[in-house]
C-alpha positions, 0 to 999 in steps of 0.5 A: 464468529467472523468469517474470514475476508476470502478474496477468491470469491471476487473477480477482478475486472474493468466494471469500475472503470467503465461505468466511469467512462460511460459517465464520461469521464476519461482518465480513471485512476485507481490507488492503494496502499501496501505495509499498513499492518507491517511493525517496521518500514514505510508504509508505500502507496501508488496511484496509476491511470491504466491505457483501456487500449493496453489491457493488462493480463493477470491484474489482481489483488497483490496478495493474491499473486506470486513475487514473481507474478507481481513483479513481471507485472510491474514492469508492464504496468509502468510500461502500459500505464498513461501514468503512474507514481507510487510514494512512501510515506516513512516509518516517523510519519506513521507514528506521527499520524497514525497508520490510517492518516498515512495510508489516505496521505499517501495515497492523495500524494500519489494522487497528486503526482499523477500527470495528466491528472485523472478525472475519476478515482477508485479508491480500495476502501479509503476515503480521500476526504476527512470527516473534519475537511468540509472542501473535500476531495477535488477530485470525484471518486468511489472508495469501494471495499475490496477494491484491490479484488475487483478494480484492475486500476486499483489491483495495479496500484496494490501491485506497484505499492506492493513491489516497491515496499518490497524492494525497500525492505530488502535494501532495509534488511541489509542495513538491519540482518537481525529482523530477517526483513527479507522474508518477513517483510516488516510484519509481524511474524513469529520471527520478526517477534523473536527478534524484536526480544532478542535485540530490540527494535532499531530506527526504522520500527514503528514506535506506536505499534503495540509490539513495538512499544513493548520492547520499549519498556524499562524492563528491556536492557536494549538500546532501543534506536540502533 
């Protein structure tokens, strides 16, 4: 039986950034996403170049932080970072290209929008080139397993992505209160499944995700795109 991942076994440090600096890199970006496993709403991706002269205490995997801690750190990251960018990949695009490619695409868009551009990138377990892309990603990068719990740059990106997505889900909650999005953030919780069974999916649901697809079958009488 596989053991569940315990992020507490890792310490979030500047080790990977320091290694890049020693190789002559000066602008090291971290990138990550939020919302990959949700049934509803956009996937958010963020890229951040932290300023080594302005360290930020408490950076860690966004999942290990409280909402209040994430919000406070988000303000500090935006204030102290050399550059940052947050992008949203809407549910329709997630359906069109699949969630894995949407995660990659979102990270690349965020990285491409950074000004100044990074000369090295750290990603949370995501290769930034497809297997069929012979040209490759143009910036040197390193994909780190559980990177959001190990690299402060990736952690900062995970926080911006999570805070941005949570804000969007609060907006969607006002539009679709029946799904209780302010509390479940679009993930497959018991109350979200119950709402899907009762009301059916809305246009913000990811239509290719199996629990949503199940509710689009003919045996469900409701209008699936309210």
